[in-house]
N, CA and C of each residue as an Amber inpcrd file, in Angstrom:
protein
   639
  75.3260000 -31.2470000 -44.4970000  75.3680000 -31.5850000 -45.9200000
  76.7890000 -31.5190000 -46.4390000  77.1110000 -32.4110000 -47.3520000
  78.4050000 -32.4400000 -48.0360000  78.1790000 -32.1210000 -49.5090000
  78.9510000 -31.1860000 -50.0230000  78.8680000 -30.7600000 -51.4240000
  80.2800000 -30.7860000 -51.9890000  80.5370000 -31.6830000 -52.9180000
  81.9100000 -31.9200000 -53.3780000  82.2700000 -31.2430000 -54.6900000
  81.4670000 -30.2890000 -55.1500000  81.7410000 -29.6630000 -56.4500000
  81.5350000 -28.1570000 -56.3450000  82.6360000 -27.4360000 -56.1650000
  82.5850000 -25.9750000 -56.0360000  83.7950000 -25.3400000 -56.7050000
  83.6160000 -24.0780000 -57.1200000  84.6710000 -23.3640000 -57.8310000
  85.0380000 -22.0580000 -57.1260000  86.3210000 -21.7470000 -57.1320000
  86.8290000 -20.5030000 -56.5650000  87.3280000 -19.6090000 -57.6970000
  87.9160000 -18.4790000 -57.3250000  88.4380000 -17.5910000 -58.3660000
  89.6990000 -18.1330000 -59.0330000  90.1590000 -19.3080000 -58.5840000
  91.2580000 -19.9450000 -59.3030000  90.8020000 -20.4680000 -60.6640000
  89.4740000 -20.5440000 -60.8880000  88.9720000 -20.7940000 -62.2390000
  87.8970000 -19.7590000 -62.5240000  86.6230000 -20.1480000 -62.5750000
  85.5860000 -19.1720000 -62.9120000  84.6280000 -18.8960000 -61.7610000
  85.0400000 -19.2120000 -60.5380000  84.2490000 -18.8510000 -59.3760000
  84.4940000 -17.4070000 -58.9570000  83.6810000 -16.9300000 -58.0260000
  83.7520000 -15.5240000 -57.6070000  84.5440000 -15.2960000 -56.3220000
  84.7700000 -16.3390000 -55.5340000  85.3170000 -16.1600000 -54.1940000
  86.6740000 -16.8360000 -54.0220000  87.4840000 -16.2790000 -53.1220000
  88.6980000 -16.9740000 -52.7200000  88.2860000 -18.1900000 -51.8840000
  89.1570000 -19.1900000 -51.7730000  88.7590000 -20.4030000 -51.0630000
  88.2480000 -20.1770000 -49.6460000  88.9200000 -19.3530000 -48.8640000
  88.5140000 -19.1710000 -47.4690000  87.1110000 -18.5960000 -47.3590000
  86.7560000 -17.6610000 -48.2340000  85.4090000 -17.0950000 -48.1690000
  84.3720000 -18.1130000 -48.6240000  84.6800000 -18.8730000 -49.6500000
  83.7400000 -19.8910000 -50.1040000  83.4810000 -20.9140000 -48.9980000
  84.5430000 -21.3210000 -48.3310000  84.3900000 -22.2800000 -47.2360000
  83.5380000 -21.6910000 -46.1240000  83.7920000 -20.4370000 -45.7630000
  83.0120000 -19.8170000 -44.6880000  81.5450000 -19.6910000 -45.0730000
  81.2810000 -19.3080000 -46.2980000  79.8830000 -19.1770000 -46.7220000
  79.1940000 -20.5400000 -46.7580000  79.9260000 -21.5700000 -47.1400000
  79.3600000 -22.9150000 -47.1140000  79.0750000 -23.3470000 -45.6760000
  80.0000000 -23.0440000 -44.7960000  79.8240000 -23.3800000 -43.3850000
  78.5900000 -22.6890000 -42.8160000  78.3620000 -21.4490000 -43.2150000
  77.2110000 -20.7020000 -42.7070000  75.8830000 -21.2570000 -43.2150000
  75.9290000 -22.0220000 -44.2990000  74.7290000 -22.6820000 -44.8320000
  74.4600000 -24.0220000 -44.1420000  75.3600000 -24.3950000 -43.2530000
  75.1860000 -25.6460000 -42.5410000  75.9320000 -26.8170000 -43.1390000
  76.7920000 -26.5770000 -44.1220000  77.5450000 -27.6660000 -44.7290000
  78.6340000 -28.1570000 -43.7740000  78.8920000 -29.4500000 -43.8240000
  79.9200000 -30.0440000 -42.9770000  81.1520000 -30.4750000 -43.7630000
  81.0370000 -30.5060000 -45.0810000  82.1730000 -30.8700000 -45.9060000
  81.9930000 -30.3590000 -47.3230000  83.0840000 -29.9030000 -47.9410000
  83.0150000 -29.4250000 -49.3200000  84.2680000 -29.8310000 -50.0870000
  84.1090000 -29.9140000 -51.4000000  85.2380000 -30.1210000 -52.2870000
  85.5230000 -28.8490000 -53.0590000  86.7680000 -28.4440000 -53.0940000
  87.1960000 -27.3030000 -53.9070000  87.7390000 -27.8790000 -55.2120000
  86.9740000 -27.7100000 -56.2760000  87.2500000 -28.4390000 -57.5250000
  87.1940000 -27.4910000 -58.7110000  88.1810000 -26.6310000 -58.8030000
  88.2100000 -25.6750000 -59.9090000  88.4270000 -26.3680000 -61.2470000
  87.9770000 -25.6990000 -62.3050000  88.1750000 -26.2180000 -63.6610000
  89.6630000 -26.2690000 -63.9770000  90.0880000 -27.3850000 -64.5560000
  91.4950000 -27.4890000 -64.8850000  91.7690000 -28.3740000 -66.0800000
  92.9130000 -28.1020000 -66.7130000  93.5150000 -29.0050000 -67.6930000
  95.0130000 -28.9550000 -67.4270000  95.8200000 -29.4780000 -68.3210000
  97.2520000 -29.5180000 -68.0280000  97.9090000 -28.1390000 -68.0530000
  97.2050000 -27.1290000 -68.5230000  97.7870000 -25.7870000 -68.5590000
  97.7860000 -25.1100000 -67.1950000  96.8600000 -25.4910000 -66.3060000
  96.7430000 -24.7570000 -65.0410000  96.7140000 -25.6240000 -63.7920000
  96.6880000 -26.9440000 -63.9350000  96.5940000 -27.7970000 -62.7510000
  97.7710000 -27.6130000 -61.8030000  98.9550000 -27.4250000 -62.3470000
 100.1320000 -27.2690000 -61.4870000 100.0830000 -25.9730000 -60.6960000
  99.3070000 -25.0110000 -61.1640000  99.0990000 -23.7650000 -60.4160000
  98.0030000 -23.9370000 -59.3800000  96.8860000 -24.5150000 -59.7940000
  95.7090000 -24.5780000 -58.9230000  95.8590000 -25.5840000 -57.7870000
  96.2000000 -26.8170000 -58.1110000  96.1000000 -27.8870000 -57.1230000
  96.9710000 -27.6610000 -55.8920000  98.2630000 -27.3140000 -56.0250000
  99.0530000 -27.1090000 -54.8050000  98.5020000 -25.9970000 -53.9130000
  97.9310000 -24.9700000 -54.5060000  97.3650000 -23.8760000 -53.7070000
  96.1010000 -24.3170000 -52.9730000  95.2690000 -25.0930000 -53.6530000
  94.0620000 -25.6020000 -53.0020000  94.4350000 -26.5980000 -51.9120000
  95.4280000 -27.4310000 -52.1450000  95.8970000 -28.3680000 -51.1270000
  96.3760000 -27.6140000 -49.8930000  97.1570000 -26.5540000 -50.1110000
  97.7130000 -25.7970000 -48.9900000  96.6230000 -25.1210000 -48.1620000
  95.6670000 -24.4840000 -48.8210000  94.6200000 -23.7850000 -48.0690000
  93.6990000 -24.7850000 -47.3890000  93.4500000 -25.9330000 -48.0130000
  92.6160000 -26.9550000 -47.3770000  93.2790000 -27.4580000 -46.1030000
  94.5730000 -27.6750000 -46.1380000  95.2870000 -28.1440000 -44.9470000
  95.2060000 -27.1100000 -43.8270000  95.3510000 -25.8330000 -44.1680000
  95.2580000 -24.7740000 -43.1620000  93.8710000 -24.7230000 -42.5400000
  92.8530000 -24.7060000 -43.3850000  91.4820000 -24.5770000 -42.8930000
  91.0530000 -25.8030000 -42.0910000  91.4890000 -26.9750000 -42.4990000
  91.1050000 -28.1890000 -41.7890000  91.7010000 -28.2530000 -40.3840000
  92.7630000 -27.5070000 -40.1490000  93.3510000 -27.4810000 -38.8120000
  92.5270000 -26.6610000 -37.8240000  91.7190000 -25.7110000 -38.3330000
  91.0590000 -24.7800000 -37.4120000  89.5400000 -24.7460000 -37.5370000
  88.9780000 -25.3790000 -38.5500000  87.5240000 -25.3430000 -38.7550000
  86.9090000 -26.7180000 -38.5480000  85.6150000 -26.7080000 -38.2400000
  84.8810000 -27.9700000 -38.1160000  84.4880000 -28.5110000 -39.4820000
  84.1540000 -27.6170000 -40.4390000  83.8420000 -28.0600000 -41.7830000
  85.1000000 -28.6510000 -42.4040000  84.9510000 -29.7580000 -43.1260000
  86.0990000 -30.4090000 -43.7520000  86.1830000 -30.0330000 -45.2180000
  87.3950000 -29.7090000 -45.6550000  87.6420000 -29.2980000 -47.0360000
  88.5410000 -30.3190000 -47.7090000  88.1110000 -30.8050000 -48.8790000
  88.9390000 -31.7350000 -49.6410000  89.3950000 -31.0440000 -50.9270000
  90.6960000 -31.0490000 -51.2020000  91.2140000 -30.3950000 -52.4000000
  91.0690000 -31.2750000 -53.6290000  90.5580000 -30.6800000 -54.6860000
  90.3610000 -31.4590000 -55.8990000  90.5040000 -30.6300000 -57.1530000
  89.9690000 -31.1630000 -58.2250000  90.0180000 -30.5060000 -59.5320000
  88.8490000 -31.0440000 -60.3680000  88.3140000 -30.1930000 -61.2260000
  87.3500000 -30.6710000 -62.2240000  88.0110000 -30.5880000 -63.5850000
  88.3980000 -31.7110000 -64.1120000  89.0280000 -31.7550000 -65.4300000
  87.9540000 -31.4370000 -66.4630000  88.2010000 -30.3780000 -67.2260000
  87.1260000 -29.7500000 -67.9970000  87.4800000 -29.5870000 -69.4670000
  86.6200000 -30.1160000 -70.3400000  86.7710000 -29.9850000 -71.7980000
  88.1350000 -30.4790000 -72.2870000  88.7100000 -31.4250000 -71.5940000
  89.9330000 -32.0670000 -72.0680000  89.5260000 -33.1290000 -73.0930000
  90.1870000 -33.2150000 -74.2310000  89.8330000 -34.2420000 -75.2240000
  89.8380000 -35.6280000 -74.5990000  88.8800000 -36.4520000 -74.9490000
  88.7810000 -37.7790000 -74.3310000  90.0860000 -38.5680000 -74.3230000
  90.8530000 -38.4930000 -75.3890000  92.1000000 -39.2600000 -75.4570000
  93.1370000 -38.8000000 -74.4380000  92.9580000 -37.6000000 -73.8870000
  93.9350000 -37.0430000 -72.9450000  93.4580000 -37.0790000 -71.4960000
  92.2400000 -37.5370000 -71.2620000  91.6780000 -37.4760000 -69.9120000
  92.4550000 -38.3460000 -68.9240000  92.7670000 -39.5670000 -69.2800000
  93.4640000 -40.4620000 -68.3510000  94.8000000 -39.8750000 -67.9140000
  95.5150000 -39.2750000 -68.8540000  96.8010000 -38.6650000 -68.5130000
  96.6100000 -37.4550000 -67.6040000  95.5810000 -36.6550000 -67.8690000
  95.3020000 -35.4870000 -67.0170000  94.9520000 -35.9380000 -65.6030000
  94.2110000 -37.0220000 -65.4880000  93.8510000 -37.5490000 -64.1650000
  95.1000000 -37.9820000 -63.4110000  95.9970000 -38.6850000 -64.0750000
  97.2380000 -39.1230000 -63.4220000  98.0550000 -37.9280000 -62.9440000
  98.1310000 -36.8880000 -63.7570000  98.8900000 -35.6950000 -63.3640000
  98.2370000 -35.0060000 -62.1730000  96.9040000 -34.9540000 -62.1610000
  96.1970000 -34.3230000 -61.0420000  96.4510000 -35.0810000 -59.7450000
  96.4080000 -36.3980000 -59.7910000  96.7000000 -37.1970000 -58.6030000
  98.1290000 -36.9270000 -58.1170000  99.0740000 -36.8830000 -59.0490000
 100.4780000 -36.6620000 -58.6790000 100.6740000 -35.2960000 -58.0350000
  99.8560000 -34.3250000 -58.4220000  99.9620000 -32.9780000 -57.8590000
  99.2920000 -32.8550000 -56.4890000  98.5870000 -33.8850000 -56.0670000
  97.9930000 -33.8740000 -54.7360000  96.4920000 -33.7590000 -54.6710000
  95.8030000 -33.8040000 -55.8100000  94.3410000 -33.7410000 -55.7940000
  93.7910000 -35.0090000 -55.1460000  92.9790000 -34.8330000 -54.1090000
  92.3770000 -35.9790000 -53.4270000  91.0010000 -36.3180000 -53.9800000
  90.4590000 -35.4080000 -54.7670000  89.1360000 -35.6080000 -55.3600000
  89.2100000 -35.1950000 -56.8170000  88.9050000 -36.1100000 -57.7080000
  88.9670000 -35.7880000 -59.1330000  87.5910000 -35.9660000 -59.7570000
  87.1150000 -34.8600000 -60.3090000  85.8520000 -34.8170000 -61.0300000
  86.1730000 -34.5890000 -62.5020000  85.3900000 -35.1720000 -63.3640000
  85.4770000 -34.8270000 -64.7850000  84.1690000 -34.1830000 -65.2050000
  84.2870000 -33.1090000 -65.9560000  83.1510000 -32.3520000 -66.4960000
  82.4910000 -33.2010000 -67.5730000  81.3340000 -33.7760000 -67.2270000
  80.6780000 -34.7010000 -68.1210000  79.9650000 -34.0540000 -69.2890000
  79.2580000 -34.8790000 -70.0530000  78.6600000 -34.4490000 -71.3190000
  77.2980000 -33.7670000 -71.1240000  77.2960000 -32.7080000 -70.3250000
  76.0970000 -31.9010000 -70.1450000  75.5320000 -31.4700000 -71.4910000
  74.2150000 -31.3820000 -71.5790000  73.5910000 -30.9980000 -72.8520000
  73.6520000 -29.4990000 -73.1120000  74.1290000 -28.7160000 -72.1410000
  74.1450000 -27.2650000 -72.3210000  75.5240000 -26.7190000 -72.6960000
  76.4830000 -27.6090000 -72.9300000  77.8110000 -27.2020000 -73.3920000
  78.2830000 -28.1910000 -74.4560000  79.1730000 -27.7520000 -75.3430000
  79.6490000 -28.6430000 -76.4110000  80.7830000 -29.5520000 -75.9550000
  80.5190000 -30.3710000 -74.9520000  81.5190000 -31.3120000 -74.4600000
  81.7490000 -32.3860000 -75.5290000  83.0010000 -32.7510000 -75.7440000
  83.3360000 -33.7100000 -76.7970000  82.6780000 -35.0610000 -76.5400000
  82.0510000 -35.6350000 -77.5580000  81.5090000 -36.9910000 -77.4120000
  82.6200000 -37.9550000 -77.0040000  82.2920000 -38.8750000 -76.1380000
  83.2920000 -39.8170000 -75.6440000  83.9030000 -39.4010000 -74.3200000
  83.5890000 -38.1890000 -73.8550000  84.1470000 -37.7100000 -72.5860000
  83.6790000 -38.5690000 -71.4210000  82.3800000 -38.8850000 -71.3770000
  81.8790000 -39.6840000 -70.2590000  82.6190000 -41.0190000 -70.1550000
  82.7260000 -41.7150000 -71.2730000  83.3680000 -43.0240000 -71.2420000
  84.8480000 -42.9160000 -70.8790000  85.5500000 -41.9760000 -71.4740000
  86.9730000 -41.8240000 -71.1560000  87.1710000 -41.5100000 -69.6810000
  86.2850000 -40.6830000 -69.1270000  86.3840000 -40.3410000 -67.7080000
  86.1470000 -41.5660000 -66.8320000  85.1410000 -42.3460000 -67.1850000
  84.8010000 -43.5200000 -66.3850000  85.8600000 -44.6100000 -66.4900000
  86.6410000 -44.5860000 -67.5330000  87.7270000 -45.5570000 -67.6860000
  88.9930000 -45.1150000 -66.9640000  89.0070000 -43.8710000 -66.4670000
  90.1580000 -43.3330000 -65.7530000  89.9300000 -43.4340000 -64.2410000
  90.9100000 -42.9810000 -63.4700000  90.8660000 -43.0730000 -62.0060000
  90.2050000 -41.8160000 -61.4270000  88.8840000 -41.7030000 -61.6110000
  88.1820000 -40.5190000 -61.1280000  87.2320000 -40.8970000 -59.9990000
  86.6970000 -39.8680000 -59.3470000  85.7770000 -40.0730000 -58.2300000
  84.3300000 -39.7530000 -58.5900000  84.1310000 -38.6770000 -59.3650000
  82.7810000 -38.2180000 -59.7110000  82.7520000 -37.8260000 -61.1840000
  81.7170000 -38.2760000 -61.8790000  81.4470000 -37.7680000 -63.2180000
  80.3430000 -36.7290000 -63.0770000  80.7040000 -35.4800000 -63.2880000
  79.7710000 -34.3730000 -63.0700000  78.7780000 -34.2610000 -64.2180000
  77.5340000 -33.8860000 -63.8520000  76.4710000 -33.6100000 -64.8350000
  76.6850000 -34.3640000 -66.1530000  76.5010000 -35.6950000 -66.1200000
  76.8580000 -36.5100000 -67.2890000  75.8480000 -36.5030000 -68.4250000
  74.8510000 -35.6240000 -68.3720000  73.9480000 -35.4490000 -69.4950000
  73.1680000 -36.7010000 -69.8260000  73.0490000 -37.0020000 -71.1100000
  72.2930000 -38.1720000 -71.5620000  73.1950000 -39.4050000 -71.5890000
  73.7370000 -39.6960000 -70.4360000  74.6680000 -40.8160000 -70.2800000
  73.9880000 -42.1160000 -70.7070000  74.7720000 -43.0290000 -71.2790000
  74.2110000 -44.2740000 -71.7930000  74.0870000 -45.3240000 -70.6940000
  73.2850000 -46.3340000 -70.9780000  73.1310000 -47.4560000 -70.0550000
  74.4810000 -48.1280000 -69.8090000  75.2500000 -48.3260000 -70.8710000
  76.5540000 -48.9720000 -70.7420000  77.4970000 -48.1620000 -69.8620000
  77.4580000 -46.8360000 -70.0060000  78.3260000 -45.9840000 -69.1950000
  77.9110000 -45.9830000 -67.7330000  76.6170000 -46.0100000 -67.4730000
  76.1570000 -46.1000000 -66.0870000  76.5930000 -47.4290000 -65.4850000
  76.5420000 -48.4900000 -66.2730000  77.0220000 -49.7860000 -65.8110000
  78.4990000 -49.7510000 -65.4690000  79.2820000 -49.0470000 -66.2700000
  80.7150000 -48.9170000 -66.0040000  80.9470000 -48.1400000 -64.7160000
  80.1700000 -47.0770000 -64.5110000  80.2710000 -46.3110000 -63.2670000
  79.9720000 -47.2050000 -62.0690000  78.9530000 -48.0430000 -62.1960000
  78.5870000 -48.9440000 -61.1130000  79.7160000 -49.9220000 -60.8180000
  80.2850000 -50.4930000 -61.8660000  81.3590000 -51.4720000 -61.6940000
  82.5820000 -50.8640000 -61.0220000  82.8870000 -49.6190000 -61.3370000
  84.0930000 -48.9840000 -60.8140000  83.8500000 -48.1720000 -59.5430000
  82.6040000 -48.0780000 -59.1090000  82.3060000 -47.3300000 -57.8960000
  82.4370000 -45.8340000 -58.0540000  82.3050000 -45.3480000 -59.2910000
  82.3900000 -43.9110000 -59.5620000  81.0110000 -43.2920000 -59.3740000
  80.9620000 -42.1690000 -58.6810000  79.6850000 -41.5100000 -58.4190000
  79.2370000 -40.6670000 -59.6070000  77.9630000 -40.7600000 -59.9250000
  77.3490000 -39.8890000 -60.9310000  76.6800000 -38.7340000 -60.2030000
  76.8100000 -37.5490000 -60.7690000  76.3280000 -36.3440000 -60.0920000
  74.9020000 -35.9780000 -60.4750000  74.0980000 -35.7290000 -59.4510000
  72.8220000 -35.0450000 -59.6100000  73.1190000 -33.5830000 -59.2910000
  72.8390000 -32.7090000 -60.2370000  73.3070000 -31.3270000 -60.1440000
  72.1910000 -30.3590000 -59.7690000  72.5330000 -29.4410000 -58.8830000
  71.6050000 -28.3670000 -58.5310000  71.8040000 -27.1510000 -59.4200000
  72.7380000 -27.2300000 -60.3580000  73.0690000 -26.0620000 -61.1820000
  72.1310000 -25.9350000 -62.3820000  71.7250000 -24.6970000 -62.6230000
  70.8600000 -24.3990000 -63.7590000  71.4960000 -24.9230000 -65.0460000
  70.7000000 -25.5080000 -65.9000000  71.2060000 -26.0490000 -67.1570000
  71.6510000 -27.4850000 -66.9890000  72.6890000 -27.6920000 -66.1950000
  73.1820000 -29.0480000 -65.9760000  72.1050000 -29.9460000 -65.3700000
  71.2070000 -29.3480000 -64.6040000  70.1720000 -30.1240000 -63.9180000
  69.0860000 -30.6520000 -64.8570000  69.0770000 -30.2100000 -66.1080000
  68.0180000 -30.6110000 -67.0340000  67.9620000 -32.1160000 -67.2660000
  69.0840000 -32.7900000 -67.1140000  69.1020000 -34.2410000 -67.3440000
  69.1840000 -35.0300000 -66.0400000  68.9310000 -34.3910000 -64.9050000
  68.9660000 -35.1170000 -63.6280000  68.0440000 -36.3400000 -63.6350000
  66.8520000 -36.1610000 -64.1950000  65.8970000 -37.2610000 -64.1990000
  66.4150000 -38.4720000 -64.9480000  67.0370000 -38.2440000 -66.0910000
  67.6060000 -39.3290000 -66.8870000  68.7230000 -40.0310000 -66.1140000
  69.6330000 -39.2460000 -65.5480000  70.7540000 -39.8210000 -64.7980000
  70.2420000 -40.6180000 -63.6050000  69.2960000 -40.0250000 -62.8670000
  68.7750000 -40.6800000 -61.6700000  68.0590000 -41.9850000 -62.0040000
  67.2780000 -41.9740000 -63.0750000  66.5180000 -43.1750000 -63.4480000
  67.4520000 -44.3340000 -63.7600000  68.4790000 -44.0750000 -64.5760000
  69.4020000 -45.1470000 -64.9390000  70.2590000 -45.5810000 -63.7610000
  70.7260000 -44.6100000 -62.9830000  71.5770000 -44.9620000 -61.8420000
  70.8120000 -45.7860000 -60.8230000  69.5530000 -45.4380000 -60.5740000
  68.7390000 -46.2130000 -59.6410000  68.4940000 -47.6220000 -60.1740000
  68.1960000 -47.7270000 -61.4440000  67.9020000 -49.0320000 -62.0470000
  69.1210000 -49.9480000 -62.0410000  70.2820000 -49.3870000 -62.3520000
  71.4880000 -50.1860000 -62.5220000  72.2610000 -50.3530000 -61.2170000
  72.0640000 -49.4120000 -60.3030000  72.7460000 -49.4930000 -59.0140000
  74.0220000 -48.6930000 -58.9240000  74.1780000 -47.6800000 -59.7780000
  75.3540000 -46.8240000 -59.7140000  75.2110000 -45.8210000 -58.5730000
  76.3250000 -45.4690000 -57.9850000  76.3250000 -44.4930000 -56.9050000
  76.0290000 -43.0940000 -57.4480000  75.3800000 -42.2860000 -56.6230000
  75.1120000 -40.8970000 -56.9590000  75.5100000 -39.9840000 -55.8190000
  75.8250000 -38.7360000 -56.1620000  75.9970000 -37.6610000 -55.1900000
  75.2140000 -36.4590000 -55.6940000  74.8720000 -35.5610000 -54.7860000
  74.2460000 -34.3140000 -55.1860000  75.2000000 -33.1780000 -54.8820000
  75.4540000 -32.3380000 -55.8820000  76.3740000 -31.2130000 -55.7620000
  75.7410000 -29.9560000 -56.3500000  76.2810000 -28.8110000 -55.9500000
  75.7710000 -27.5480000 -56.4890000  76.5300000 -27.0660000 -57.7110000
  77.8230000 -27.4760000 -57.8430000  78.6540000 -26.8770000 -58.8920000
  78.6820000 -25.3630000 -58.6870000  78.8170000 -24.9530000 -57.4350000
  78.7190000 -23.5330000 -57.0830000  79.8600000 -22.7140000 -57.6800000
  79.4790000 -21.5800000 -58.2510000  80.4360000 -20.6040000 -58.7530000
  80.3280000 -19.2750000 -58.0070000  79.2100000 -19.0510000 -57.3460000
  78.9850000 -17.7990000 -56.6200000  78.2670000 -18.1080000 -55.3150000
  78.2300000 -17.1630000 -54.3760000  77.5430000 -17.4060000 -53.1000000
  76.0820000 -17.7890000 -53.2860000  75.4350000 -17.2350000 -54.2990000
  74.0190000 -17.5330000 -54.5210000  73.7640000 -18.9690000 -54.9620000
  74.8170000 -19.6760000 -55.3750000  74.6610000 -21.0560000 -55.8140000
  74.6120000 -22.0450000 -54.6490000  75.0660000 -21.6270000 -53.4880000
  75.0980000 -22.5230000 -52.3360000  73.6810000 -22.8260000 -51.8650000
  73.4590000 -24.0550000 -51.4330000  72.1270000 -24.4530000 -50.9750000
  72.2250000 -25.1830000 -49.6400000  71.1110000 -25.2340000 -48.9490000
  71.0230000 -25.9660000 -47.6930000  70.6630000 -27.4240000 -47.9710000
  70.7130000 -28.2260000 -46.9250000  70.3220000 -29.6250000 -47.0600000
  68.8580000 -29.7540000 -47.4650000  68.0030000 -28.8960000 -46.9210000
  66.5810000 -28.9520000 -47.2890000  66.3770000 -28.6500000 -48.7700000
  67.1240000 -27.6900000 -49.2910000  67.0260000 -27.3830000 -50.7150000
  67.5540000 -28.5390000 -51.5550000  68.6100000 -29.1820000 -51.0870000
  69.1720000 -30.3220000 -51.8130000  68.1680000 -31.4700000 -51.8680000
  67.4270000 -31.6620000 -50.7980000  66.3950000 -32.7060000 -50.7960000
  65.3450000 -32.4360000 -51.8700000  65.0320000 -31.1710000 -52.0870000
  64.0660000 -30.8220000 -53.1250000  64.6170000 -31.1560000 -54.5130000
  65.9150000 -30.9590000 -54.7090000  66.5340000 -31.3090000 -55.9930000
  66.4610000 -32.8200000 -56.2110000  66.6930000 -33.5740000 -55.1550000
  66.6000000 -35.0320000 -55.2440000  65.1860000 -35.4520000 -55.6410000
  64.1900000 -34.8490000 -55.0050000  62.8010000 -35.1490000 -55.3520000
  62.5070000 -34.7540000 -56.7980000  63.0510000 -33.6160000 -57.2170000
  62.8380000 -33.1430000 -58.5780000  63.4580000 -34.0390000 -59.6260000
  64.4740000 -34.8130000 -59.2120000  65.1070000 -35.7680000 -60.1260000
  64.3050000 -37.0530000 -60.2340000  63.2000000 -37.1200000 -59.4960000
  62.3450000 -38.2970000 -59.5660000  62.7100000 -39.3980000 -58.6030000
  63.5250000 -39.0710000 -57.5950000  63.9620000 -40.0580000 -56.6240000
  63.2420000 -39.8680000 -55.2990000  63.0560000 -40.9230000 -54.5290000
  62.5360000 -40.7610000 -53.1750000  63.4900000 -39.9120000 -52.3430000
  62.9530000 -39.1900000 -51.3790000  63.7940000 -38.3050000 -50.5710000
  64.8660000 -39.0780000 -49.8140000  64.6280000 -40.3670000 -49.5630000
  65.6180000 -41.1840000 -48.8600000  66.9410000 -41.2630000 -49.6140000
  66.9080000 -41.0190000 -50.9210000  68.1480000 -41.0570000 -51.6970000
  69.0930000 -39.9270000 -51.3180000  68.5650000 -38.8600000 -50.7320000
  69.4520000 -37.7920000 -50.2720000  70.4440000 -38.3370000 -49.2510000
  69.9610000 -39.1220000 -48.3140000  70.8410000 -39.6950000 -47.2990000
  71.8440000 -40.6650000 -47.9160000  71.3970000 -41.4310000 -48.8980000
  72.3120000 -42.3480000 -49.5790000  73.4070000 -41.5670000 -50.2940000
  73.0180000 -40.4860000 -50.9720000  73.9960000 -39.6530000 -51.6720000
  74.9870000 -39.0270000 -50.6980000  74.5000000 -38.6330000 -49.5280000
  75.3900000 -38.0400000 -48.5340000  76.3710000 -39.0690000 -47.9800000
  75.9240000 -40.2940000 -47.8390000  76.8350000 -41.3650000 -47.4230000
  77.9170000 -41.5820000 -48.4740000  77.5220000 -41.5560000 -49.7450000
  78.5010000 -41.6930000 -50.8280000  79.5000000 -40.5400000 -50.8050000
  79.0080000 -39.3360000 -50.5840000  79.8750000 -38.1550000 -50.5320000
  80.8300000 -38.2460000 -49.3470000  80.3330000 -38.7110000 -48.2110000
  81.1820000 -38.8410000 -47.0260000  82.3220000 -39.8150000 -47.2750000
  82.0380000 -40.8690000 -48.0320000  83.0860000 -41.8150000 -48.3630000
  84.2200000 -41.1880000 -49.1590000  83.8800000 -40.2460000 -50.0260000
  84.8970000 -39.5340000 -50.8120000  85.5960000 -38.4740000 -49.9690000
  84.8420000 -37.8350000 -49.1030000  85.4120000 -36.7740000 -48.2660000
  86.4820000 -37.3300000 -47.3160000  86.2770000 -38.5420000 -46.8740000
  87.1990000 -39.1410000 -45.8800000  88.1330000 -40.1730000 -46.4960000
  88.2570000 -40.1720000 -47.8150000  89.0900000 -41.1860000 -48.4780000
  90.5710000 -40.9840000 -48.1650000
């Protein structure tokens, strides 16, 4: 299984990167994204460190680690600039914290993120038909989330993405060891989103494309 949305103690996660990677590996994961919460105040601190540890671990482990960032609660007008700065700092995977219904994310975040050079729009909440269409056109993946709260709108996201043809991935948004899941558990989340279990394999193919970009 590939899970591209995880947090370390560089933001609000509990583990250092090496321990998070090892615990993910022990769950049977073959690839993960280290995507701590960031804005322009901390990206220059986080990203180079995640890049460095990912390079070290990838030399000696079978599990593949991709260094990234989750741009979080950045005002919509500033998202495109934050994405450009993250890319310049070496982030290979850029996620934007979407308009989940369980946090006061600024309206317009989903659209601004989809108009920028991102890879995944995380937990996009009650995303609109037009925004899902934009994701489809740009090849941006919409996230089906295994995380409590964010998962409440999985069914809505899955229904529109399936209808319109937008790509999806399944992620845990892990902050602690207890958040990590196996592939079998991820399949249950896919079923719970109202999708056939075969979509798990499709989502994993989409994730692999980002992992090896």
